[in-house]
N, C-alpha and C positions, 0 to 999 in steps of 0.2 A: 319374616313374613307371617302375618296372622292368617288364620283360616276362619273366615267370617261367614255367619249365616244372617241374612236379612230376613226377618220373620214378621209376617202379618199374622198374628195369633188366631187360633180357632175361636169360634163363638157360636152361641145358640141362635143368633140372627146374622143377617148380612150387615156387618158394621163397616161404615166408611169412616176411616179414622184420619185421613191425610189432611195436610195443609191447615192444621190447628182448628178444624171445624168438624168434630166427629158427630155422626148421627147414624141412624138405621136407614137402610135403603127402603124407601116407601113402596117401591114396586119391585122389579127384578133387575134393575140396572146395577152395575158394579164396575167402577173404574179402577185404574191403576192405583196402588198404594204409593202415591207420587213421591213422598218423602224418601221411601226406600229406593224407588226407581232412580231418583237423582243421585242418591248416595252410592248406588251401584257404580256409577261412572267415576266418582272420586276414588272409592276404595279399590276398584279393580286395577287402578294404575300401579299399585304396590302390593296388593294382597290377593290371596285366593278367596274368591267370593262365591257363595251359593245363595239362592233365594227360595223361600217357601211361603206362598200365599195360602195358608191353611184355611183362611176364612172363605176365600173364593172357591177353593176346592171342596169346601164343606167337610173337612176332615174333623173327626172327633179328637178330643184331647189325646186319647190313647194312640190313635193313628198318627197324630202329629209327633208325639213322643217317639214312636217307632221310626218315623222317617228321619227325625233329627239324630237318633242314635246310630243310624246307618251312615251318617256323615261324619267325617273326621274334622271337627271344628273345635276351636278354642275360644271363639268370641261370638257373641250373639248380639245383634242390634235389632231391637223390636219396636214396632209402632203400636202406640196405645192411644187412648182418648177418654174423655169424660164419659162417653157413652158406655164404656166397657172396662174401665181400668182395673176395677177390683178383680174381675175374673182374669184379666190379662196378667196381673201381678201374681195371682195365686198360681196360674199355670207356669210362669217363669220360675217361681220359687220351688215348685215341685220338680221342674226340669233340672235345675242346678243342684238339687239334692241328690240326683242320680249321677250327674256328671258336672263337677265344678268347672266354671268357665268365666271369662270376662263378660259382664252384662252391661249393655248400653241401651238407653231408651230415648224415644222422642214422642211428642204428642202434645195436644192442647193443654191438658191438665198440668203438664210439667213446666209449661212456660211461666206459670205463676205460683206453683207449689214445689219448685225444683229442690230447694234446700230442705224443705220439710220432708219431701219424699226420700231424699238421700239419707236424712237422719232416721227416718222410720224404717227404711228397708236396707239393711246392711249389705245385701247381695247386689245392690245397684252400684255399679262402679262409675258410671258417667251418664250425663244427660246432654243431648244435643239440642240447642236452642234455635238453630237456623239451619234448615236442611239444604240451603243453597251454599253453605260454607264448607271449607275443607278442614274444619276443626277436628274431625275424627282422624283424618290422615295425620295431623300433627300429634294428636294424642297417642296414636298407635306407634309413632316413632319412639316413644318413651319420653316421659316428662319427669321433672324433678321439682314439683311443687310450684311451678310458675303458671300464672293464669294463661288460659287459651281463650281467645275471643269466641263467644257463642257456645261455651262449654262449661258445665259444672262437673267436676270429677273428684274422686276420692284419692287422697295421697296420704298413706299411713293413717294417722288418726285425724287428719284434717280434711275439710271439704273446701276445694278451691273453686271460686266462681270467676269466670272470665267476663270481659266487657260485652255489653250488647251495644254495638256501634250504632249510633243514631244519625250519623252524617255520611254514611257510605253512599256513593252516587251510582256506581256501575258494577256489574258482575258478569261473569261468564260461567257456563256449565260444561263439564266434559260430556262426551257421548254416553248416554245411559245404556246399560246392558239389558236391552229388552229380552234377549234370548234366555235370560235366567228366569224370566217370569212367564206364566201362561198367557202371553200377550194377545193371542187370538181370541181369548175368551172374555176379555173385558168389553163392556158395552156402556154407552151413555144413551139416555133416553131420547136425545134430540139430534143425534148424529144421523147422517144420511148413508154412510157406508161403514163397513167393517173390513179390516180392523182399523183402529184409530191410534193416534199418538197423543200423548199429553205433553204440553210445553208451557213455557212462560215467556212473556216479553218484559214483565216487571214483577217485582216481589214487594208485598206490603201494600199499604194504602194511605193516602194523605188525608182522607176524610175522617170525621170524628163522630160517627154514629155511636151513641153511647151504649147500644146493645150488642155491638159487634167487636169481636176480638181483633179484627183486622185493623181497627183504629189504633191499636197499640203497637203495630209493626211498621216502622218507618219505610217509606217508599224508596226503592232503588231500581234502576233500569238495567235491563240486560242488553249487552251489545248486540246490535241487529244482525251483524254477520254471523255471530255465534248461534242465533236462533235459526237463521236460514240454512246454515251448514248442517245443523242437527236435522232439520226437516228433509233436506236433500239426501242426507245419509239414510234416513228411515225409509225414504222412497226407494233408494237404490238397493238397500239391504233387505227390506221386508215388503216392499211394494205398497207401503202405506201412503194414502193420499187424503186422509181425513184427520183433523186435529181438534183437540179441545184446548184452547188457550186458557190456561187456568189462572190468569191474572185476577186478583180480587176486583180490580177496576181497570179494564182495558181502556186505553186512552186517558188514563189519569194524567199523563203528560202528553199533550196533543202532538207536539212536534215529533216525539218519539214514535207515537202511533202512526203518524203519517209516513215516517221513514220506514217503519215495518211494512206497511201496506205497499208502498212503492217498491220495496225490495222483493216482496212476494210476487208482485206483478212482473218485475224484471226477471225473476228467477224462472218463470214459466213452469213452476212445479205443479200448478193446477190443483192445489189443495182446496178442499172445502173445510171450513172451520166454524166452531162455535166459541163464543166468548161471553163474559159477564162484564157489563158496563153500567153507567149511570146516565139518566136522562139529562143531567146538567153538564156532561162533558162531551156529548156528541151533538151534531147538528146535521142538516141534510147534506151538506158538502162532504163531511167526514163519512157519513153513512154510505154515500155513493162510492167513495174511495174504498171503504171496507168491502162493500159488495164486489167491486171490481177485483179486489185482492182475494176473493174466495169466501168471505164471510157469508154464511147463509142463515145463521141463527144467533140472536143476542138475548141474553138473560138480563133483565133489569130488576133491581130491588125497588119495588113500588111501595111495599110494606102496608100502607093504609090509605083508605079513601077519606080519612078525616084529617084535615089540615092541622088541627090542633095537636094531634098525636105526632104528626110529622115534625112539627116545630119543637115539641117537648123533647123528643129524642134525637134532635140535631141531625135529622136525615139530610137537610139541606136541599130539598127539592120541593116543587109545588105541583099541584094536580094539573095545572094548565100545561106545565112542561111535559108531564107524562102523556097527556092527550096528544100534544104536538108531535113528540118523538115517535109514539106508536103509529100515528098517522103517516109520518115520513117512512117508517119501516114498511108499512103495508104498500105504500106507493112504489117503493123500490124493490119489493119482493123479498125483503128480509124477514124471516120468521122471528117472532118474539115469544119469550117466556117471561111472565110477570110473577115475581115472588111477593107474597103477602104474609104479614105477620099479625096474627090475631092474639089479643089478650094483653097487650102492653098496658101498664097502669094508666087509668083514665078511660080505657076501653069500656063501652057499655054494649048491651045487646043491640041497641040502635046503631051505634057507630060501626059495629062489626057487620051488621046487615048492609050499611052504607058502603063498606069496603067491598062486600060481595057484589053489590050492584055496580060499583065502579069497575070491578074486574070485568064484568060483562060488557060495560059500556066502551072500554078501551080496546076491546076485541083482540086480545093476545091470541097467538096460536096455541099457547100452553099457559097454564096457571098452576102455581104451587102455593098451597095454603098451609102455613106452618104455625105452630103455637110458640108464643114468646117464651124464651128460656133464659134465665139469668146465668149467662156463661161466665166461667172463671175469668177473672182479670178485667171485667168490664165495669164501667161506672154504674150500669144498670143493675148488676148483681149486688153491689154494695147498697144501692138505693133500696132494692127489694128486701134485703136483710134488715136494714135500718128501720124500715117501715113494718116489718113483720109479715111481709107478703110471701116470704119463703123462709126456709131455715138454712143457716150456714152449714148445717150437717149434711144437707142434700148435695152430693157431689157426683151422682150418676145422672147425667143430663142428656136428653134427646128431644129434638123439636119436631120429629117426623111422625112417629107412631106411638109415642109414649103419652100416657095421661099427664095432664099439666101438673107442674110442681109449684106453680105460681097462683096465688089467689088474692085478688084485690077486693076492696069493699064494693066495687061496681061490677065485678065479674067472678062469680063462683066457678070453681073448677068444672063442675058437671055441666054448667051452661056453656062454658068455653069449649068443652069437648064436643058437645052437640053442635055448636056453631061451626067448628072445624069440619065435622062430617057433613053438615048441611052445605057448607061452601063447596066442598069437593064434588058432592053429588049434583047440586043445583047448577054448577058451572059446566061440568063435563057431560051431563046427561041431557042437555038441551038438544032437541032435534036439529036446530040450525047449526049448533057447534059440531055435532057428530057428522053432519053432512059436509061441513066445511073441512073438517079434518080428513074425511075420506077422499074428497075430490082433490085435495091438495097434496096427496101422497106422491112422492117423486121417485121412490125406489122400492124394490121388493123388500129390502131390509127394513125400510121405514114402515111399510105396511105390516110386517110381522111385529115390529116394535109397537105400533099403534094398538094392536089387539092385546099383545102380551102385557105391556105396561099399563094399558087402560084397565084391563080386568084386575090386575094386581092393585092398582090405585083405588078403584071402587071397592075392592074387597077389603082394603085397609079400614074403610069406614064402617064395616060390619063387625069388626072385632070388638070384643068387650073391652071396656076401659080398664086399664091396669095402672094402679098407682105405683110409684117408685118407692121402695122401702127406704127409710132413713137408717143409715148405719153409722156408728161412731167412726170418726176419722182417726 
């Protein structure tokens, strides 16, 4: 039996590293390190497991070292991401110099640079490529040079890479060990109640947006009874009745989404939940069913108010669809969050301003304006490198609060940064918007969140722009 520590490393900022999309928290929200949470269920079935979210607890490196030294562990499984991986790896390297142990990692940068990182960092024993799999359980049983699906591992002087299955249809998850984590302290900006659960009804995404890493992860569906059993357990054990459904695209499979909603209604668990979806997979009928099942907020990737940019980057939606779905949500009383991406190649100051005006026109309850980032493993990154819009050496990436790393002939970095800040301020500081948000508050927790997150978000636009240094890989 291994003695394992699940570690979310310390950091100088609030780093959200989970589900292969790492970034800095723009305000003061901070959700579960979901990859670690899911694996706590798998690993606890056969091993002794501890967890330490050093980033949430705002521990310094020395404080984290001290806490780990007090634990009797022989294996560490840590979460990393392109937003912080250099500091994360330096921390782990120092840690194991003090006490040797088996080191396993997961995170977005490792999906596409796994073999390279194994060769570069001899202390790294294994990399998990799918946090919904039981690959680590199989690995810890003891292996003899045979491939394990969804895992890269070191065996003597060889590096063994397992398959990344592309036709897996269905999966289940064991009950996660929430009690190992500071579960009452996590918060999402659009939840209505605390505490909340994180869950999945599917994993991966069938759509092919060229700027998104999700397009590289094949879709598979979670068994509905497995989801409902998990949520019922969390209510019974912890009193939780709020959930963030972390699907990259809820209702990517409509039949499955309908089954989930009907199961939630039949269960009478009375959960409220938030999800991320697309305007081309929902309609008024499905939205009504989602509302009846407890969905109170939907995040949609709108990205741009320029049809040309939407077509170029294979978003697969039209502005007229956005207008229609946002109107349906308002009619049904479902809150909306619209995600926008500024600075994709072809963007001009005029098209960015058009996007900002479109954001106001569709009247979302919340809006998130992010800077386009050439993420590892995407077609967009290769295009950006080929055209000289960014450097292949830039591998510290954040789309939330970091200065742009992408510069195109039509959009200088400084202009893009100013547009990002203008978008946030001009959208959120409108008197009509402020009044709407205030009168639509439903809970005391939501009121506190409104002021806390709002002040932090506006404050992020006042910070000086900071470039990301280029370091040799």
